[in-house]
N, C-alpha and C positions, 0 to 999 in steps of 0.2 A: 436451404437445401432445394435443389431442383428435382422435380419428379415429373414423369409423363402422366398427365391426367386428362381423360377425355371428358368433355362437357356433356355429362350424361343426358341432361334435358334436351339439348340440341341433337344428341346422338339418337335418342328415341324418336324424336319428332322427324329427324332426317330419315331414319329407317322406314318410317311409315310412308314417306313419299318417295322412297327409293334413292335418297341421297347418301353419299358416303360421309361418315363422321370425320371432322377435322381433329387431328391430334396435335397437341402443343407440348412444349418442353417446360412449361411453367405450371401455373395453377389457375383454377377458376378465380376470376376477379382480376385478371391481368389485362382486361380490355377485350375479352372475347365473349361478351354477353349480348352483342347486337342481334336483334331479331328474336331474342328469347323473352317470353312473357312469363312473369312469375306471379302467382296468386298466394296470398297469405291471409291469415285470420285477423291480423292487427298491424297497423302501421304506426303505432305510438309506443315508443320506449326511449327513455333518455339514458343513453349509455354513459356519457360524460356531460358535464354542464353545458347546456345549450345545444347539444349535438344529438338529434333524434335520428337514429339510424336503423330502426326496425322496419322500415319500408320493405316490402317484399322483394323489390328489385335489388336491395342491398345484400341479399343472401348470395347473389351471383355476380354482381358488378364490381366487387372488391371493397366497397365501402364498409362492409360488415366484417372484413377479415383483419385480424390483428397480428398475423404471424410475424411480419417484419418488426412490429413494435415489441412483441415479446422477445424476439431474437435480439433486438437492440438492447433491451433492458438487461437481459442475461449477460450479454457481452460487457455492458457497462459495469455490472457488478464485479467483473473480473479486472477491469481496466481503469477504474477511477476510484476515488475516495468517496464518491456519492454523486447523485445526479437527480434532476427533476424531470418533469414531463417534457419540458422544452427540449432537453438534450436527447431524450428517448426519440422524439420525433425527428430531431436533427440527424441522428445516426440512422434511423430507418429510412429517411429520405436520401441521405448520401450513400448509404451502404457501408458496411463495416470496414472493408478494406480501404475505401476512399477516406473514411474518417480517420483510420489509423495513419495513413500517409499524411493527411493534413496535420494530425497531432505531432508527427515527427518534425514538422517545420515550426511549431510554436516555440518561441524563445523562452528561456528560463527567466523568471523575475529575480531581482536582487534582494535577497532576504536580509542582507546587512542593512540596506536602506530602510526596509520595512520594519526591522527590529528597532532601529534607532528612532524611527518615526513613532512607533508604539511607546517607546521609552519617553520621548519628549512630550507627546500629547498626553499620555497618562499622568506624567508628573505635573504638567500644567493644569490638568483637570483636577488632580488631587489637591493642589494648592489653592486653586481659585474656587471651584465648585464644592469640593470636598472639605475645604477648610483645614487641610492637613498642615502640620508643622514641617518645616524643611528637614528636620531630623527623621521624619517618617518616610521619606522617599529615597530611592536608590540614587547613588552618586554616579552610576554608570549603568548601561544596559546589562541585564543579567538574564538568566534562563526564563524568568517570568515574562519578560518583554518579547523574547523569541516566541514563546507559546502564544502570547497575544497576537503577534503578527501571523503566525502559522495558522491558527484557528480562524482568524478573521479573513485571511486570504482564501482559504479553502472552503469557507462557508458560502462563498459566492462565486468561486472560480468556475468559469465555463470555457476557459482558454486552454492552458497547458494541463489538462486533466490527466492525461496519460503519464506525462513526465512526473507530475506530483505523486501519482500512484506508484510508479517505479522507484522514485526516490525514497518513498516511505518504506518500500520493501527492502531496498538496499540499506536503509538505516537500521534494519533488524538483522542484517547479515554482517555489515561492517559497523559494529555498534560503538557509539559513544553515548554517554548518558549524563543528565543533570544530577543524578544521584552521586556523582563525583563532585566534590566541592569546587575544585579548580574549574571544571567545565561549567558548573552552575553559575559561578560568579562572572562568567564572561559571555554575555549575550551575543556580542559581535563574533566571538569565537564559535558559538553554536551555529549562528547564522552563516558564517563562512564555511563551516563543515557541511551544512545542509546545501549551500551553494555548490560545493564539490559534487554532492550526490546528484543534484539537478543537472549540472553541466555535463556529467558523465553518464547520465541515465541512458542516453542513446549513443554514447561514444564507445571508446575501446576500453576493455577491462584493464589493460595494462596501464593506460593513462589514469584510470580511476584508482588503481592500486598505488601508483606513484603519488598522486595528489593526497591520498589518505596517509601514506607513509610520512610525507613532509608536513602534514597538518599539525600545528602546535596544539590543537584541541585533542587530536588523537595522541600526540606525543605526551601530553600531560595525563591523559586518561590511561594509557598503557605504558607509561614511564620510560619511553626512550627519548624524551626531552631532557637535555643535559645528561645524557648517558655517557659516562667517561670510559676511556680505555683502561686496560688492566694495569694495576700498580700493586705488585705483590707486597711491597714494603708497607703499604697502607691496607693490605688485605682487600683491595678494591678490584672488583670484576664487573664486566658489563652486565647490565640488567637484562634478564632473559624474557621479560613479560611480553613485549611486542613480538620478539622472535618466535615465541611459542604460538601466540594467537594468530599471527599472520598465516601460519601454516594450518593450525587446527581449525580455525573458524573462517578465515577470509579467502582461502585458496584451495587447499588440497584435502583437508580432513585427516582423520586418524589412520585410515586404511586404504590400501591400493584398490582402485575401482576399475571395473570394466566400463566401457562406454555407456552401457545401459544403467549404470549406477549400482549394480550388484558388486559385492566385495570379491576380490580375488583371494584364492587360498594357495598355500604352499603344498608340497608333496605330502605333508601330514594332515592336510585339511584345515590348517590354522589360517586365520586372517593375517595378511601381510601388512605390518605397520608402514606408514609412509615416511616416518622419521623417528629418531631416537634422541636421547638426551645429548649426545655428542653433536647432533645436527642443530639442536637448539642453541648450544654453546657457540657453535660456529656462526650461526646467523646472528646471534647477539653481538658478536664482534663487528658484524657488518653495520648494525644500527647504533654505532657510537659516533660521538662528535657533533650531533645535531643540537642546535640551540636557537635562541631567538635571533631573528633578523633585525628587528627594530623594537623600540620601546614606545609605550604610550606616554602621554604627558605626565610627568611626575617631578617632584622637587629634589630628587636625589641623583639622577643620572640622565645623560642625554643620548648615550650610545649603548648598544647591546653588547654583551660579552657572554662567553660560555660560562655556565654555572651561576649566572646572576639569578636573583630572586624571580621566580616565575611570574609574580604579580605585576612586574614591570613590562611584561612581554606584550607586543602588539600581536594579538591572535588572528588578525586578518591577513597576515603575511606568512607564507610558508617558512618553515625552519630552514636555516642555512648550515652548511658544514664548517666546523672549526677543525681544520686538519690536525692541529697539534693535540687534539683530544680524540682523534679517530684511531682505532686499533690498527697498528701496522702489521705487515706480514701476510702470508698466505691464509686463505680461509677455504675450507673444504665443504662444499655444499652438496645438494642432492644429486643423485644419479651420476656421481663421479666428477662433477664440475669443480675445478680449482680456480679460485680467484687469486690472481698472481700478486706477489708483493710489488710495491712501488706505484700502485694506482692511487688516484685520489679517492677520497671517501665517497664522493658522488658516483664515481665509476664503479666502486665496489657495490653500492646500493643498486645501481642500474643492473649489474650482472645478477645480483641476488633476486631482484624483482622479475627479471626475465627467466631466471632459473625456475621460479615458482610458476610464472605465467605459462611457460611452455610445458609444464608437467601435465601428463595426460589425464590426471585426476580433475583438473580445474573445470573442464567442460561438464562432466556429469555432476560434480559437486555443486557448482554454482547454478548450473541449469536446473537441477532438481530443486534447489532452494527457491529459485524464482517461480517455478511451477507451483510449489507448495504455497507460496505467498499469494499468487495470483489466481490459481485455478483449482487445484485439488491436492489433497494431502497424500494420496497414494497413486501417483502416475504409474502407468505400466512401464516395464522395461523398454518397450518400443518407443513410448513417448520420450523418455529420458534419452534414449539412443539417438532419436531424431534431433533433439535439441543439442546434444553433444556434437553431432555432425555439423550443425550450423555454427556452434561456437568455434569449432576447429577450423572451419572454412565457410565463410559467408557466401560462397559461390564466386567470389572474385579473388580468392587466394588470401583473404584477410582473416586472421585469427582474433577472437575476442570481441567481435563487433556486436555490441549489446543491442543496437537497433534491430539487427537481423534476428538476434535471439528472442527479443520481446515479440517481434512480429510472428516468429515461428511458434512461440508458446501460445499466443492468443488465437492464431488461426489454425492450430493443429486440430485434427478431427476429434481428439479427446476433449478439447475445449469447446468446439463448435457443434458437433453432431448431437442432436437432441436425444439420440438413443442412449447416450451416456447418462442422461439425467436419472433414469430408472436403475442404473447399475449400482448395486450396494457398495461397491468399492469407490465410487465416484463422489466428488464433493468434498467439502471441508466445513469446519465450524468457522463462521464469520467472526474474526477477532473482535474483541470489545471496542477497539478504536474504530474499526470499520463500521460497526453497528451505529456508533455515535455520529461519525462523519456523514454517513449516508442519510440518516434521518435529518440531521441539521441542514445538509445541502438541499434536501428535497422540499423543505418547508419555507413559507414566507416568514421573514423575521422582521422585528421592529425594535429600535432603540431610540429613545427620545433625543439623544445627542449624536447618534450615528457611531457609537463606540461598540463595535461588535467584537469585544475582546473576550477570550475564554482562556482559562488556565488549565483545567483538566487534572489538577493536582489531587483532589479528593477522589475523582473518578479512578485515577490510577491506583490509589490506596485501596479503594473499596472494590472495584471491578477488575483491576489488574493491568491497565495499559493506558499510556499516554505517549504522545509524540516525543521520542528521544528520552524516555523516562524509565528505561530498563533498569532492573535492580543490579544486574551484572553485565559483563561483556558477553555472556552466554544468551542474551536476549530474554524476553519475557517467558519464553517456552522453548523446549528442546525440539528440534525438527524430527527426532526419532521417538518422541514420547508416545506411549501407547497405554491408554487407561485400562485398568483391569476390567474384565468382562468380555462381552461379545466382540468388541473391536480387537482387543489383544488376542482373544482365542482365534480370530480369523487371520491373525498375522498382519494386521494393518496398524497404521499409526494415525494419531489425531493430535497434532502438536498443540493446538489451541486449548484442548481439554486440560492441559496441565495447569491452566489458571482458571478453569471452570470448576467450582466446588460449591459446597453449601453456602459459603459466605458470599462469594462473588456472584453467583447466580441470583440469589435473593437481592443483593445490592443492585444488580443490573435492573431487576424488575422494579425496585424502588426508585431508581433513577428515571426509568421510563414513566412511572406514575408522576413523578415531579415534573417531567417535561410536559406531559399532556394534560395533567390536571391543573397545575399552577401556571403552565405556559412558559416556564423559565427554561431556556435552552442553553444560555451561556452565562457564566458568572466569573468575576475576577476579584482581585484584591485592591482595586483602586478606591480610596475613600470617596464616598459620595456618588459613586457611579452605579446606577441601577442595573439589574440583570437584563440581558436581551430576552425578548419575549417572542412567542410564536403567534402568528395570526393565521386564520383559516378561510380566507375569502374564496379560494377555489374549492373548498370542501363543503361549505355550508349548503350550496344547492344540492349536493349529493345526499345530504342528510335526510332529505324527504323520502328517498327510496333506498332500501337496504341493498338490493342487488347491485345497482350502479356503484354504490360506495365500496362494496367489497371488490368489485371488478377493478375499480380505480386503484385501490391499495394493492391488489394482486399484481397488476402491471408494474406499479412503481416500486414495490418492495420485494416481490417474489417472482417477478417476470413470468407471470402466467402459470406458475408452478404450485399455486396454493392447493393443498390436498383437499379432497372431498370432506375428510373429517373436520379440518379446520374451517372450511367454508360453511359447512352445516352448523358447526358450533357458533361461528360468528353470526350467522343468520338468526339462529335461535335466540342468542343473547340480545342482538340489536333489535329484533322485532318486539322484544318486551319493553323497549323504550319508546316513548311517544315520538312521533315524527314531525309534529308541528314546529313552527319557528321557535317557540319558547324553549324547546328541548334540543334544538339542532346542535348546540355546543356539546351537550352531554353525549349525543350519539357520535359525533366526530371524535371526541376525546376517548370514548370507550372503544370505538373501532380501532383507533391508532394504538391504544394500549394493547388490545388483543393481538394485533398484527405484530407489534415490535417484540412482544415476549413469546411469540409462537415459535416452535421449532422450524417452521417454514421460512421464517425470516432469519433466524439464527444460523441455520444450516444452509450454506450456499451450495447449489447443485449445478 
């Protein structure tokens, strides 16, 4: 934020000799300290390792100011899966908007290749180092290998950090999950679906919707794969699962919305449904006739056909239309649209997707979901309205441009202005996955063989979240969930609190203890492969002094927003531990434990 600030020291001195004070549109420390002499009682203080910045002149020349770093850290908490000090300084140097534009140009990695590599290397390692029997290893990549690839990549990634964060958010809106057996058994399919989210994270929402619809992973998850046309003689009717969820969860929601996200009401004051059971049946007819495009290598068949066993399907290729199995005739969709008889199945699907895409609900429905995932649980109607406007028109007449939507969300005053930090309606609970990935990304890690594989399976069971591990298509938590008590009484929502309870909260604290006490940050199911461990080279020098250590953690994990209560508590506890080299590990581990279980870290503001 830019403010007009007068260099008071120079102003007073100038006034004494009859000079006019110079007014600047930035802040003290922006290079306007020439000729100003500063006296201080001490010039010795180590703020960060090897950086002594308490010289008196640093109070005015800018070296003692950390506003840009704090702002960068807060921004990164909204726009990445996690970051370290290097990235904070990078964003502070570049500026938030320049970093955003640079991130938009970063290409998406291929997670099919990464998943296959994790499969091949982990199998080889299990057989050679682990001494596993061939019967103990997978015969093809599955969900485990996708998780290995995803965690390893994002533990070190400082390239497409924004794309990864948006893809993760989209994975919780357009949900598929390894808790479905068909999805879990096809690692290439999970990787292909994640590639769809990565590719379209900054693309057009219509393209994303189309790719998701034709995905065999989604087709098997929501059962429109091998979905046949009506045959009354066999009491056979189109499956309605995908037809329902593409409306309820992926595009328009249950009720008609104003652009600001509030619900419309009829003349009697009742909410207006966006669709009914007849609409579901009509859309179900649209999503018939889709089946496998190709087969994987097998001993039974060489070509794909409609209705064939799903296990032969090549999940890396979009489904194709089998016209003879597609429902013929007219279909009646939303807002009076009629799909004419005689079209191809793909033409029917395209009309249906555009019918949903052009519905006025999509902007506020999807926009608000993305705000909730990235920035805050309770955006004001003005915030949602602003994002809806960008979704409807990116300024160049294009609807559904997600790049423009993401830019608008992250640069909006409710996301950037520091005044919102103290607003009780602002902020959100940091989801368990985000707490884990941020800490893992921020730390130095070591593995004797360079295998930084992580599964997250037990973490999902105990704490409640893992990548693409949702228990249902409704995600880990409901975006409108409001816990009983002050939050509900205030008419607010707190979605992530739905999976925060007496079990998961204690489990999280126990996980943190394991990370920092035993130094084990990643674990996997590969026989003979040791866990990845943490190292603390950048933190040991800080262990000698309590205040620099707290300041470091504050910038890295709570972006300068650590409360006085927590700071005083941390100080009191850490000061009781000896500070000599023999105890530096204890002080580091204790400080990290206190930080990671604190409400200051868990609640993102």
